[in-house]
C-alpha positions, 0 to 999 in steps of 0.5 A: 493033596488037600482034602478039598481036591477030593471035593472037586473030584467028587463034584466033577464025578457026580456031574459026569455020572448024572449026565450019564457020560463015561469017564473015557468019553468025557476025557476024550471030549476034553482032549486029555487021557482017561487016566488024567480024568480019573486022577482028577476025580480021585483027588490025585491031581489038583483042580484044573486051570480056570479055563478048563474047569469052565470048559468041563462045566460047559461040557457037562451042562453045569454052572462054571462059577459054581464048579470053579468055586469048588476048585478054588477051595483046593488051591493054595496061593503062594502069597496072600496077594497072588491071584487065584485065576489060572 
């Protein structure tokens, strides 16, 4: 896993904690398991698709463009001309 995946996870965790939202509560709001949320925050799973990054940013009252930019840093494109958008 890329160290940049952990940057995204750390940013997500920081936003969540700053809002005083538990991991389980955010996971429930997003419609996925607490285990999945934990894996993303700990860098065990890569950044989400763009629509989910933007949705979680909206849920946390954060800037979707900024959070997406952090997520994109951890992505590996299969080819130079392939789009990054998910």
